[in-house]
C-alpha positions as CSV (number, residue, x, y, z in Angstrom):
1,X,159.4,42.9,-5.9
2,X,162.4,45.0,-4.9
3,X,163.9,44.0,-1.6
4,X,167.2,44.7,0.1
5,X,168.3,42.5,3.0
6,X,171.2,43.5,5.1
7,X,173.1,41.3,7.5
8,X,176.5,41.0,9.3
9,X,176.1,43.6,12.0
10,X,177.0,43.0,15.6
11,X,179.0,44.1,18.5
12,X,182.8,44.4,18.3
13,X,185.5,46.1,20.2
14,X,187.3,49.1,19.1
15,X,189.8,48.2,16.4
16,X,187.8,45.2,15.2
17,X,186.3,44.5,11.8
18,X,182.9,43.6,10.4
19,X,181.7,42.8,6.9
20,X,178.1,43.8,6.1
21,X,176.2,42.1,3.3
22,X,173.2,43.3,1.3
23,X,171.4,40.7,-0.7
24,X,169.2,42.4,-3.4
25,X,166.0,41.0,-4.9
26,X,164.1,42.4,-7.8
27,X,166.9,44.1,-9.9
28,X,170.5,43.5,-10.9
29,X,172.9,45.4,-8.8
30,X,175.3,45.9,-11.8
31,X,172.7,48.2,-13.3
32,X,172.1,50.4,-10.2
33,X,174.0,52.9,-8.0
34,X,174.4,51.0,-4.7
35,X,175.5,52.6,-1.5
36,X,175.7,52.2,2.3
37,X,174.4,54.7,4.8
38,X,174.4,54.8,8.5
39,X,172.4,56.6,11.2
40,X,173.4,57.0,14.8
41,X,170.8,58.0,17.4
42,X,170.0,61.6,17.2
43,X,172.0,62.1,14.0
44,X,171.1,62.4,10.4
45,X,171.6,59.5,8.0
46,X,174.9,59.8,6.2
47,X,176.5,58.0,3.3
48,X,179.6,56.0,4.1
49,X,180.3,54.5,0.7
50,X,179.0,54.0,-2.7
51,X,180.0,51.8,-5.6
52,X,181.8,54.8,-7.2
53,X,183.4,56.1,-4.0
54,X,184.4,54.7,-0.6
55,X,186.4,56.2,2.3
56,X,187.4,54.5,5.5
57,X,185.2,51.5,4.6
58,X,185.4,49.5,1.4
59,X,182.4,48.7,-0.7
60,X,182.3,45.8,-3.1
61,X,179.8,43.8,-5.1
62,X,179.4,40.2,-6.3
63,X,177.1,40.3,-9.3
64,X,176.8,36.6,-9.4
65,X,175.3,36.7,-5.9
66,X,173.6,40.0,-6.5
67,X,175.1,41.1,-3.2
68,X,176.9,44.3,-2.1
69,X,179.3,44.2,0.8
70,X,180.8,46.8,3.2
71,X,184.1,45.9,4.7
72,X,184.7,47.8,7.9
73,X,188.2,47.7,9.5
74,X,189.7,49.6,12.5
75,X,186.2,50.3,13.9
76,X,185.8,53.0,16.4
77,X,183.0,53.7,19.0
78,X,181.8,56.6,16.8
79,X,181.0,54.1,14.1
80,X,178.2,52.7,16.2
81,X,175.0,53.1,14.1
82,X,172.3,51.4,12.2
83,X,173.7,50.6,8.7
84,X,171.5,50.6,5.7
85,X,171.9,49.4,2.1
86,X,170.4,51.7,-0.5
87,X,169.9,51.8,-4.3
88,X,168.7,54.2,-7.0
89,X,167.9,53.5,-10.6
90,X,171.0,55.1,-12.2
91,X,174.1,53.4,-13.4
92,X,176.4,55.9,-11.7
93,X,176.5,57.2,-8.1
94,X,178.2,60.5,-9.1
95,X,177.0,63.3,-6.8
96,X,174.4,61.0,-5.2
97,X,175.2,61.3,-1.6
98,X,172.0,62.3,0.2
99,X,169.4,59.8,1.4
100,X,166.7,61.5,-0.7
101,X,168.7,60.5,-3.8
102,X,167.9,56.8,-3.1
103,X,164.6,55.1,-3.6
104,X,165.2,51.6,-2.3
105,X,166.3,50.8,1.2
106,X,166.9,47.8,3.4
107,X,165.7,47.4,7.0
108,X,169.2,48.0,8.4
109,X,171.7,46.1,10.5
110,X,173.0,47.4,13.8
111,X,176.7,47.9,14.4
112,X,177.9,48.6,17.9
113,X,181.6,49.3,18.7
114,X,182.7,49.3,22.3
115,X,185.9,51.0,23.6
């Protein structure tokens, strides 16, 4: 059974850091495109990083633990959102940036950044 379990969210002040974790059950992360998305209230879900591409935040994976991480530094209030781990059955994430590209999702972990 496929299951993605996120953790590591919480409340931090602006400028702080958090590391999110996504433990995966049911498939090997080394064989899938893995990504992190976020969704703030009233906004669309957006990708923040994938295994093939990251931006402000750094994605990494530990195949031995079958876990994907998202290191978030210099957090801002606008980073406040629910963060989701996602996967799709391809080995590359090239051009896969929309939520509908992904078919496995975690339940999310809340990140709140205060000013």
